[in-house]
N, C-alpha and C positions, 0 to 999 in steps of 0.2 A: 502495498499499500504506498504511495510517493510515485515522485514522478518516474519515470523509466528512466533506467544508468544505463549508460553505454558500456558499460562491462559488466552485466548481467544477462545472461540466458533468459531468465524469467520473466513474464508476463507483470507488466505494473497496473495498476488505476489509481488515478490522481483526479481531483479537481482542483481547480485552478484558484489557490485560495489568494495568490497575489492578490488577484483583483479586489479580493474581500478587502485588503488593507490602502490600496488605491483608493476605494472610494472611501474608507476611515478618513484620511488624508485631506481628500477631497473637499469629504461632508467638513472637518476642521478647521481647512483653509476657506471655504466659501463663508464660515462663520465670522472670521473675521480673526481668526489664532494666526502666528507668527513665529510662534517659536512651539513647536510641536516635539515634545520627545518621545521617545520608544523604550521600553520594557522588550528585548527581546528573553527569547528558550536558550536552553543549554546548548552548551558548543556541541557540533557534530548532528545534529539534529537537519535531516532535509528542513523541514515547516523553520527552524529557527533563519536559517540562510534565506530562503524563499521570502520568509516576511520580513525580514532585516531590508533586504535589498529592493522589495517593494516601498517599501517606506520610504525609502533615500531616493529613489526614483522620481514616486510619486512628488516628492517635497522640490526636486530639478525642476520637475513637469508644472508645476504649481510657481515654480520663479521664488520659491522660498531658500535661507540658507538650511543647510542640515543640521540639523535639531540634536539636542543630547542625545545617546544614548547609553545604556545598562545591560551589560547581559545577565540574566537571572537563568533558572531553571523550571522554571513552568510549573511552580509549586508557589502555596500562599506564601510562607516566609521570604521567599525569593523574590517574590511579587511588591512584598512590603519594602523590605530592604531596599532594592531598587529603585522604588518610588523615593524613597525617602532621601536616597541620595540623589535621585534627579531636585527634588525640595531644597536640597539646600547648596545647589548651584548658585552662585552670583547672582544669575540671571534666570532662574526657575521656567520651565517649560509652563504654558497658559493651558496644554491639554498634553497626555499621554495616551498614545496608543500601547496597549501591551499585548503580548505577542497570544495570550490564553485568558479567558473569563475568571480563572481561579487567580491568577495575578492581577487584573484587573479590578476585582470584589477586593483584592488586600491591600491595592492601591486607594479605593476608594476613601478606607479604614485607615488606613496611613496619613493620607491626607486629611480629613477628621478629625485626628487625635491631633493634630499641628493646631488645629481650629481654623482651617480651610473650609470654604463652603462647596460644594459640589453641586452643580456644576458654574455657581459662579465667580469661584475663583480658581478654579481647574477643573477642565473637562475630565474625560474621563471614558476607553473605549475599550473592547475586549476582544475576544473572536473565538468562536463555537458555538454561543448561545445557548448555556449549559440551562435545565430548567432552572435555578436560582435566579438567572440572571435577572426576569423580568421585576424579581420582587426585592430586589436587592433595594437600599435607601439611599441617592435615588437609583431608581431603573437602567439600568445599567444597556449603554448603546453598544452594539456588538456585532459581528458579523456572524451571520447563520449559516451552517453548512451541515448538509442531509448524513448525520453519522449509518442510522439503517439503509440507509441507499446504498453507501460506502460499502457497506460491512456485505450486505445483497450480493454487491458488484463482486467483490473480492474471492467470496465464497463462490458462486457460480465459476470466474474466470480458475480458481483453485480446482474445483473440482475436476473442467475442461482438461487441465494441466495433468492429472490424475489420471485420468481415461485415457490420456493418450488423443485428446482432439485439439482442433484449434476454437476460438470461441470468442467473441468481440464481444464485451458488455455493452449493455444499452448505456447512453449516454449520462452521465451523472447531473443530477440537478445543478444549476449554477449557483455557485453562494449569493446569500442574499446581505443586503445591510439592513440593520434592525434600528431606527434611533427610536429614543428613550431618551428620561428624563436626565442620563447622566452626563449629556453638551449641550453647550449654551454657547452665546460670542461670550469674549473674555469680559469682564468689567471690571471696573475700578474696585482697586485691594483694599482694605482696611485704610491703607494711606492715601489713596484716592488717586494712584496710579495705576495703568493700565499694564501689565509687565508684558516684555516682549514686542511691542510696540517701535 
């Protein structure tokens, strides 16, 4: 499961998760964010590289400077630590795109623990649309992918491979960008300034 590799004889099943990250950056840019950070996943994971590259390229396409990046590990603890690291910067981001929902939910908690208002002072985006995402406070803006469809397609290809026959899986549903209350235009902080402008 993941992008096809030239050095692998095995078939693959994948979705274009880069499209979801591009939509997240475009959404934040359209809201007026100019410093958009990224909490990436663990090193060595295909999704880490794909989403990180998509974030960088989307910033370039939007005419924005590369925002700050902190590598984490797809866990809540890692997402919290990485979010704190970004918020400790002299010019912290006004929005953070996380590589998965678990880190994004932890990022919201990290921001709130510092007295920041989400989304007024920090917009947060995740990836996956886990069942908890609509019920966070505020509800998490995220990228939805169909995990059941991905699993079905992978199982079909695997069974065909075991049975020695070729099989092309049905096209997987495209990722969707789900806008909820976790993102908003950047607003003045308690000091009266909008950071990142």
